[in-house]
SEKOL-951303 format. One line per 8 residues: number of its first residue (from 1); for each residue y negated, z, x negated of C-alpha. Coordinates in pm, whole numbers, plus 32768, in hexadecimal, padded with zeros to 4 digits. Example, Ala and Ser with C-alpha at 12.3 -4.5 7.8 and 13.67 -1.06 7.14 Angstrom:
BEGIN
1) 81C2:830C:7B32 ~ 806A:82CA:7AA9 $
//
This chain:
BEGIN
1) B4BC:8F5D:E0F7 ~ B391:8E82:E0B4 ~ B419:8E32:DF5C ~ B569:8DBA:E013 ~ B4AF:8CF6:E109 ~ B3D1:8C38:DFFC ~ B50A:8BE6:DF2D ~ B5AC:8B6E:E080 $
9) B472:8A90:E0C8 ~ B48A:8A3C:DF61 ~ B5EA:89B6:DF7A ~ B598:88FB:E0BD ~ B483:882C:E018 ~ B550:87C3:DF18 ~ B662:8740:E003 ~ B57A:8681:E0D2 $
17) B585:8524:E0AA ~ B470:8470:E006 ~ B3C1:8316:E01A ~ B298:82B4:DF92 ~ B1FC:8159:DF50 ~ B17B:8144:DDE2 ~ B10D:7FD0:DDAF ~ B0DC:7E9D:DE74 $
25) B0BC:7D49:DDAD ~ B0EE:7BD3:DDAB ~ B1FF:7B6E:DCE3 ~ B1F6:7A04:DD12 ~ B12A:792F:DDDF ~ B112:779C:DDF5 ~ B068:76C0:DEC6 ~ B0AC:7524:DEEF $
33) AFEF:7420:DFC3 ~ B0C6:72EA:DF4B ~ AFF3:720C:E039 ~ AEA7:7247:E021 ~ ADAF:71F0:E071 ~ AE76:70F4:E13F ~ AEF7:7211:E229 ~ AD95:7276:E26D $
41) AD52:712C:E33C ~ AE84:717D:E422 ~ AE4D:7237:E57D ~ AEA9:73AB:E4FD ~ AFD5:73E3:E5D0 ~ B0C0:7482:E4EA ~ B214:74F5:E4FD ~ B22E:764A:E42C $
49) B387:76BE:E3AE ~ B392:781D:E305 ~ B4C7:7888:E240 ~ B4D7:79E5:E1C3 ~ B5BB:7ACB:E0F5 ~ B5A8:7C18:E070 ~ B65B:7CAD:DF3E ~ B621:7DFA:DE67 $
57) B6A3:7E7D:DD24 ~ B6B9:7FDD:DCA1 ~ B593:802F:DB8F ~ B5EB:8180:DB51 ~ B69E:829B:DC03 ~ B5C9:82C2:DD0D ~ B4D9:8168:DCFC ~ B53E:802A:DDA6 $
65) B4A7:7ED1:DD7A ~ B494:7E26:DEDB ~ B42D:7CAF:DEE6 ~ B3FB:7BE9:E033 ~ B411:7A6A:DFE6 ~ B350:7986:E0F2 ~ B348:781C:E0F3 ~ B263:776B:E1E8 $
73) B287:7601:E209 ~ B1A4:7540:E2DF ~ B1D2:73F3:E346 ~ B121:72C9:E412 ~ B235:71F5:E4A2 ~ B302:71C3:E35E ~ B1E6:71DD:E276 ~ B1D2:733D:E1C4 $
81) B073:73D2:E1EC ~ B09B:74FC:E107 ~ B1B2:75DE:E079 ~ B164:7748:E03B ~ B25E:7832:DF7C ~ B223:799E:DF30 ~ B2CF:7ABC:DEA1 ~ B222:7C07:DF22 $
89) B2B7:7D1F:DE96 ~ B297:7EA9:DE78 ~ B313:7FD3:DDB2 ~ B39E:80E4:DE9F ~ B3FD:8258:DE38 ~ B511:828F:DF02 ~ B5B6:83DF:DEDC ~ B6CC:84AA:DFA3 $
97) B717:8365:E08C ~ B866:82DE:E03B ~ B982:81FE:E0E7 ~ B913:813D:E215 ~ B7D1:81CB:E230 ~ B779:8153:E0DE ~ B7E0:8010:E152 ~ B70A:801B:E25B $
105) B5DC:8090:E1C2 ~ B609:7F8B:E098 ~ B662:7E6A:E16E ~ B57B:7EA1:E2A8 ~ B484:7FA6:E287 ~ B3EB:7F5E:E11C ~ B3DB:7DE4:E17E ~ B322:7E2B:E2C2 $
113) B208:7ED8:E1EB ~ B218:7DA4:E0FF ~ B1E6:7CBD:E21E ~ B06F:7CDF:E277 ~ B010:7C96:E0F6 ~ B0E6:7B62:E0EC ~ B050:7AEE:E238 ~ AEF9:7B02:E1A6 $
121) AF41:7A7A:E059 ~ AFD4:7938:E11A ~ AE9B:7921:E201 ~ ADB7:794C:E0E6 ~ AE70:7830:DFEF ~ AE8D:7755:E145 ~ AD05:776E:E171 ~ ACAF:7718:DFFB $
129) AD95:75E6:E032 ~ ACA6:7569:E146 ~ AD8A:75AD:E254 ~ AD5C:766A:E398 ~ ADC7:77DF:E3A7 ~ AF2A:7842:E3C1 ~ AF64:7993:E455 ~ B0E7:79BC:E43C $
137) B16F:7A82:E56A ~ B203:7BC7:E525 ~ B379:7BD2:E4CB ~ B472:7CC8:E529 ~ B4FD:7D47:E3FC ~ B5EC:7E41:E49B ~ B680:7D29:E577 ~ B6BE:7C52:E434 $
145) B74B:7D6B:E37A ~ B840:7DBB:E498 ~ B8A5:7C4F:E4B7 ~ B8F9:7C45:E345 ~ B9C3:7D84:E33F ~ BA95:7D03:E46B ~ BAAC:7BB1:E3C9 ~ BB40:7C6C:E276 $
153) BC24:7D46:E346 ~ BCB5:7C26:E3FF ~ BCE8:7B5C:E2B3 ~ BD73:7CA4:E230 ~ BE86:7CBF:E348 ~ BEBA:7B39:E32E ~ BF05:7B68:E1BC ~ BFF3:7C8B:E224 $
161) C0B0:7BC8:E329 ~ C0F6:7AB9:E223 ~ C182:7B78:E12C ~ C274:7C34:E243 ~ C2F4:7ABB:E2AF ~ C369:7A6C:E129 $
//
């Protein structure tokens, strides 16, 4: 009986979903301060804009690269103080997870892991540019992913509706 229990436990372990972070790295990083040093003379009350995007690609059977792209633009009035662009990436092992769960994992969970690294890199480069620290607020990647999924579903149903009318 003990052998059957061990064999069953072995089969259960093989069927268990696996997730592991294998590597985090900066894929691309850019800092521009086109109006320096004149911008240092202005009172520091910037309007900060954050654009973000995520993408992923399959590297091997169970490995995915997820890339979180952030662009931060700080302006004083209409004058650009600085622009920071970063592609923070990671390699993730994802095994036994498929369909919508895999999409959620790659589109929300992995970017959530990458975001603190990107935020730290942005803060560091902004400081090196002689600007005050910039700590970006947390981002709800689950909500962003849900909105993107809803938008895709609406577009798909809209396209289907158009095909029916022709």
